[in-house]
Structure formats: C-alpha cells, structure tokens
N, C-alpha and C positions, 0 to 999 in steps of 0.2 A: 780676591782680586785675580784675573789673569792677565798675562802680559805675553804678546805675540810680536815677533819681528819677522817680517816676510822678506824672503830675499831670493836671488837668483844668481846666474852667472855674470862675469864682467865681459866686456869687450876689451881688446888690447889697446884702441886708441880713442881716448876720450873726446878728442876734437871731432871724429868723423864718425862717430857711433849716436844712437838714438839716446835722448836723455833716459836716466835710470832713477827709480826711486826706492826708498825704504818706507815702510809703514810699521809705527810703533803703537800698539794698541792695549788700552787698559780697560778694565771694567766687565760687563755683563755680555751675554750672548748677543744682545741687540747691537752693542757696540762691536762686537766681532764681525757681525754680519754688515754692519755698515762700513767697516774696513775692507771687507770683501767686495762690497759693491763700490768703494773708490777705487780698490785695486783694478777691478774689472773695467771701470771707466777709463783709467789711466793706459791700460793695455790697448782699449779700443782706440784710443787716441795716439797710439804709436809710442807710448813709454814702454821700458822694459824694467823688470824686476833688478836691482842691484845685488851684488855678492855681499856687500858689505858696507860699512861706512865710508871707506876710502873710494869706492866706487861709485857712490851715488851722488846724484845732482840734486834730488828733492827728496826732502825728510819731512814726513807728515806724523805728527803725533796725534792719535785720536784718544781724546780725554773722557774721563769718568769723575763726577762731581757728587756721588753717593756718600762719600766719607772724605774726611778732611785729608787723610793720608794720600789718596789717590791725586787730589789737588797739588799738594806740596811735592809729589814727584814729577808733575809736568814742570813746576817752577826749577826743580833740579835738572830736569831734561834740557830745557831751555838754557840754562847757564852753561851746560856741557855743549850745547849747539852752537853756542856763540864762536867757541874755539874751532869746531868742525867747518862752520860756515867760512870762516876766516882763512882756512887753509887753502881753498881753491876759488878762483873767481867764477861767479854765475850760479853758485850753490843757493838753493831756494829752501826755505823753512816754512811749514805750513802747520796749523793747529785746528783741529776739528774736535766734534763731540760736545759733551755736556757743559765743560768748563768754558769753551769757545763760546757756546750759546748764551751763557750767563754773562761773560764779560766782554765779548766783542771787541769793540775799538780800545778798550781799556787794556787789553793784552798788547796791542800794537804800540800803544804809548809807553807801556812799561817795559817792553823788550825790542829794543832797535833791531835785534838780529831775527826778528819775526817779520816774515814777509806778507802772509795771508792768513786770515781766519775765517773759517766756514762753520755755520751752525747746523743743528741735525735736520734742518729742513732744506739744506741747501748742497747736498752732496753732489748733485749734478753739474754744480757750478766748478767745481775743483780742477778739472783740467784747465778750463780758461782762467781761473786765479792763478794757477801755476804757470802759465805762458805770459800772464800779464806780469807776475812778480819776476819772472826771468829777464823781462824787458825793463823793469825797474819800479813797476807800479805796485804800491801797497795797498790792501783792501781787507775789510771785514765785511763779509755777508751773513748776518744772523738773523734776517727778518723771517718771520712765522709766516705760514701760508696754509690755507684750508684746502688749498687745490691737490686734487689726486695726481697732479702731474709728478709730485715727488715720489711717488711710486713707480714711475713710469720710466724705467732704466733699461738700458740694452742688456740683452740675454747676457747671462755668465759667460765670460770670454773662455774660448775653446781652451787655452793654456792652464786653466785653472781646474779642469776637469779631473787631473789627477789627485787634487787635494781632497782629502776625506772621501774617498769613493764609497757611492752606496748611500751617502747620508748628505742633507742639504737643509739649511735654513729656508723657511719661507715667511715672510713678514705679512700677517693678516691685518694688523691695525697698529696704530702709534698714538702716544698721548695717554693722558690719565685727567679723569674728572674727579678723583677721590680726594685730593689734597689732604693726606695724612699729614699730622702736624709736624713729623720728623723729615719728609721727604720732598726733595727739590725737583721730582722728576715732572710735575704740572709745569714748572717754570722753564725746564730745558728741553723737554719733548713737546710741550703744547697740550693742547685740549684733544680728546679722543677722536680719531679719525679712521673709519674702517674702509679698507678697500673694497670693490665690489667682489661680490662671491665669484662671478663669471671670470674676472681676471684671475684671482687667485687658483681656481681650477684649472684655467689654462696654463698657468705658470708650473702647476703641479704635474700636469699631464707632460709638459715639455721636460720636466725634471726626470719624470719616469721614463720618458723614451730614452733618455741619455743615461739610464742605468741606475738611477736613485731608487733606494728601496725602503729609506726612512726618511720621513719629514719631521722636522721640528718646527712647529707653527710659533710663531713670536709676535709679542705685543706686550706693551707695559702692564696692561690688565688684559691680557688675551681671552679670556672668555666674556670680557664685556663687549667682544666683537658682535655687531649687529644687534646690539639690545635695543637700538631706537626702530627696528623693524616694525612696520605698521601693524602686522599680526603675525601671530606665531607662525611658524613654517611659510610665510610668505615674504617675498622681497619687499623692501620699502622702496621709497623713490630713489634712493642712491644705488640700489642693486644689492643690499646685504640681505643677510638671513640670519635667523638666530645661530648662535655659535654650534649648538648641537646639530643643526642641519646642514652647517658647512663642513663639520666632521664626518656626517654622513656621506656627502657628495664626494668627500676625498678619498673615503675608504672604499668606494666603488671604483676607483681608477685602477686599472690592470698594471700589476707590477709595483704598487704602493703597498708592502707588507706591513709597515709600521708607521703610526702616527703618534707624536708627542706635541705636547703644548707647553709653553712658558711664557711668562709667569702669572698664573690666575690669580684672582682675589676671592675669598671665600664668599662674599655676597652675591657673587653671579654664578653659583651653581644651582642652577634650576632643576626641576624633575628631569626634563629631557637629557640634560648635560651627565647628570648622574646615572640615568638610564644607559646612556651611550656607552659607559664603562663596562656593562653587561651584554650589551648588544653587538658591539664590533669587534671583530676579531683583530683588526688592524690597529685598535687604539690600545696602546701598551699599558699593562698593569702596574703603572706608577703615576702617581700624582705629586707634583711639587706645591705644597699647600701653606703658604706663609701665614705663620701664627702672630710672630713679633714678641707676643707675651701671654703669659698664662693668667695674668691677673685682669680682672674687670675693670679695676680703677685705672690701670695703665692702658689698658685696650682703648677706654673712653679718653684717655688724654691724649693718646695717639690718633684719635679719631679713626679708628678702624672701622666702625660701623657694625661691629659683632661682638657679642659677648663671649664667654669661656663655654657656656652651655650650648650656645648656637654653633660654636665651632665644633664641639664634641659631637654635637647631633649630626653635623655634616660628614664627620669622620665615620660615624655609625652608618649614614646613608650610602656611602662609597663602599664601604665594606660588605654592606649588604647586597649591593649591585655587583661587585667584583671581590670576593672574600679574599683572594691573595694579593690585592693591590698592595704595593709598597708606597709608604709615605715619606716624603722628606718635608723640610721646611726651613724657614728663616726665623731667627732669634735675635732680638736686641736685648742686652743687658745694660742697665746703668741709665735708662731714661730718666729724664728729671722726676723727682718725687718718688722713685722706686724705693721701697721700704725692703727690708729684709722679708718680711710677709709676703709681699708681692713677688719677689724673687722665688721664695718657696712655692708659691702658686705656679710659677713657670716651671720649676722643676718637676712638680707633680703632674702637671699636664704631658710634659714630655715623657715622663715615665708612663702615664696612662695610655697616651697614643702609641708608644713603643716606635717613634720613627726610626728608620732604618738609617737616615743620615741627616744632617743639617748644616746650613750656613750660619754661623755665629758671630755677632758682632758686637763691640762696645760702641753705645750711641756716642756720636759726635755732632754737635750742633751745625748746621748748615745755614748759611746767611740767607734770609728769604723766607724760611718756613718760621711757623708760628712758635715751635717749640725753641727756637734759637733764643727767644726773648725770656725764657723762664730762668729764675733765680735758684731754683731749689735743687741744684746739680748734685750729682753722686759724685763723691771723691773718685779720683783715679784710680787710687789703690783698692778702692772696694768693687769698682767695675772689673778690675783685672782679677781679682779673687772670684767674683762671680763668673766671669767668663770661664776661669780654669775650672771651676766646679761644673758649670755646664758642660764644658767639653769632655771632662771626665766621665760624666754619665752618658753622654753620646757615644763616647768610645766603647763603652759596654754594651749598649743597645745594638751599635753596628756589629761588633762582634759575634753577639747572640744571633742576631739576624743572619749574619753570613753562616754561621755554624749549622744554623736550622736548615740551610739548604743544601747541605752535604747529603749527597744521595739523589737530589733531583736532577731532572734533565732540562734543558734550555737552548734556544736557537740564539747563537752569538753572531752579531754582526761584526766581523774583523775590521780594525781602524789602523793597525800597525802591529809594532812590537811592544812588549814590556819594557820597563826600565833596565831590567838585566839584559835585555837585547836577543834573548834566544827563545822568546815564548810569542808566539802570535798572541794578539790581544784586542780585545773588544769589548762591546756591552751586550747584556742579554736585554729582554723585554722589561726587565725591573729597573733598568739603568743602571745595574752594577758591573763594575770592571770584571771581565773575565779573563785570566791569563791562563792560555792553554799549555799543557805540560810540553816541555823541551822536545823537539823534533816533529810536533804535530803539523800536519799539513795544512796550507790556507794561505790566502793572500788577503790585502786589504780590500775590503769590498765583498768578499765572500760571506754568505751565511752558512755557518757550520752548527750542527747539531752537537752538543756536548754533554756529558754527565759531570755534575759537580763532585770532586773528589775531596777537596779540602778548602779551608777557609782561612783568611788572615783579617787584620782589622782593617785592611784596606781593598781588598778584592777577594774573588773566588778563584779557586784552581780547578780547571775542567780538562776532560780528555775527550777527543772526539768518540762519537757514538752513532748508532743508525740515525736516519732522519725522523725527525718527529712528525706526528700527526697534529695538524692545526688545532688549537683549543676551541675555535668557533668555526662554524661554516663561513664562507667569504659572504659577505652582505650583498644582496642584490636590489 
C-alpha cells in the first residue's frame, strides 16, 4: 500500500483566504493518479493546498478496497476526522475511490462527520460537491457511466508541474471485464472503457512539451486497451487501436524517451505487443506481469484464464524479444483451498522465472467476489508462514539480480534524493531504484548516465559516467 498526504503553505488569516485542502491517498498508481486529478480540479476552482490538518478546510480520503486492511484504515481515519471537523466550523470531509464506489450512501449513514462521497467515475464533481457540503448539503455520487466525459478533465494545473519532474501518469483505459474470483475491481471501477487514441496522443504531446520524458500508461488491465478494435492496426468506431499500435504512436513523440505500462494481464499479450518490446527503444525493458499463483488448480479457482505453462511460455516470448527484460509480479498466498503442494508450485515458478521483485499479499476475502463465499479457508498462521517463505525467496532473487548489474551502465531519471538525503536518486529503465554516490551532480528531472558500482537488497548504487548510446534507433 502506498499512502500520500499532499500539502502546501498556510495563509495567516483563515477568514480572508481561499479554502484549503488535504488529500490522503491509499492504494495503487491509478488511485494516486486519481488524487492528482482531483487536486488539479480543486486548484483550477480556486482552492489551495493546506500546510497541514490545522490549516485545512477540506479533507479528502481517496480509498482502496483491494484488501481488507485498506478499508479498515478508512474507518480509522474517519473516526479521527470527527475530532478534526469539530475543531473549526465549516470544515468538510469527503471520501472517494473504490470503497466510496462500493458503499456510497451507506458511508454517509454510518459516519455523520462525512459530508460527501464520490465514486471512481465522478472525479469531475468533487469541486461542486465540496462547495455544496460547505453550504450544508450532504451527497453521494457513485453512479457509473460509459461516457468518455469522465476522461475529459482540465490540463494538469501549472502549480503541480514541479512534482515528479520528467515523469507523468497517463490513463489510457479504465475498468476490467475479467472478473477474477478474488478481485473487486470490476465492481469498483466498472467495465472496460478505452479512451480514443487521438486523445491519448494529444495528452502525451502536451506532457512532452512541458518537459515530461517518461510516461507510465495506466489501466486496470492496461494491455486490454483497444482490444475491441475492429481490425488489427485499424481504429474502431470509438477511435481506439490495438495496444501495441498505441505504444508505437507514443514512441514517435519527440521528447518521450521512456514508456512504461501498468498493470497488464497475461492473456492480453499478443504477438505485436511482445514484438514491441524488441522494436521500440522508448519501451522500457521492464514488465510487471502479475501471476498470483504458480498452481494450475489455484489459477483456475482464481479465474485467471491462463495456466502455469501458458504463463511460462509468455515469459519465454518476452525474453526472446528483449533478453534483458526485468520481470516483476504480484503473488497472493493463502487463497481458499491452497494446499502445501499448491504453494510449493508457486515457489517453484518464482524460482524459475527469477523475478527481480514482487508485490506479495495474504488473501483477504472481499465482499461481492465469488471467492468470498468459499469455506475452505487457509488458517491465518499458515498464510503468514507462506508469505514469509515467499518473501525470503524473493529477497534472495532481488539481491542476486542487483549484484548481477554491478559494472553495467544505465540512464537514470532522477526523482529526488535517497532516504539518506545526500544522494541523488532515481530509476533506471528496468525500474530499479538507483542512488548516486554522494556529491554526484543532478537535479530531479535530469537524465543521468551512471555506472553501477554496488548493489544492496533494495537499490543499486551508481556513479556518473559519460553519456550512453541509445540501445535502439528511435522509431520512425
């Protein structure tokens, strides 16, 4: 889970200044990008960021419901916000995101300190809901829509330009039609809806003109983008194209040096997408490829629509197209019915693929999913033991992958400083954190050529070196 609290500077006189807001975000990159969109909307409507809780008039929590823990953190937050709201008249509390989409009016009924609720399709309504709440109106807006209007938002507010310089999120589609048995996303994000390719390219061009060099394309099943196009390589009636064709269009934009995408589904890797990893210099040699389990029986129970052999065949295809590709993944342990043998299959697959890193989770039932009704649950102690065994294996694989990089060179897009505070830090094309040796030159947004001189379990250490030649010719 990631948690972000966005803030700014206070004004001296609350009565005479514009209203100020705080945003607290839980969950995935899509949630983080949604919060950025909400922040931009509020700024365009005259709000300003708050320096902290005592300075804020509006507090919004953007929620995640993928796991039970995240949902409980919302309830804890709302309990604390009761006291915050009571400290000053006129304060407003809003909740958005996946829990809001699921529960809507029920949240308003349960938490009297909550003023408004907005679902994942209703970001555009946040300024109006906040203003209405300040005037005493409580409301929940969680209706779903198939309209492309939900993507039609104002350009990123200029005051946000300094955040994450050189890098930007770009939503290409939302929703999911897969209905995995453990996943609530089709209920909270709705069915698949892809943006027109022309709108995506136009947004990418605008971002490049403002200095963005790396784009992270977002979607719940991002490589399902455009899968309903009428013919390969041709736009369909809604203006989409196959995902690989979209990548090729974006790779031609001057100034865009890197493309990434998250989070794909293994069943949507067609031959063109695999080939793009060998053809496009801008497409980073990193694929986050969720597997969830290494057991055919558990994959079938999860309704993942692929088996172990199909997944491993895809890994082989990707490595054939781009031999140096770094693979990361998601794994769930303790799914109902998971036996010791099923878990050993997962460990064996993780060893065979040699993932560079992974997000690992204990299964938690989500209301509204088919797996939530299963009674063959795995004891919590067994889940925890399996999680620890998996994480120990992954720590060794990550460290081995990092050590193998010592002596290599790479371009690093700087993002800030390391936790130590004295090292410029960023990510290389393989999405690994690289901390430069203390005293190295460079500012956030710079692309710096480095030689990897050391490795730790969590990051690489690099020193500046002469600029690198591109690994591929720029596509035309």
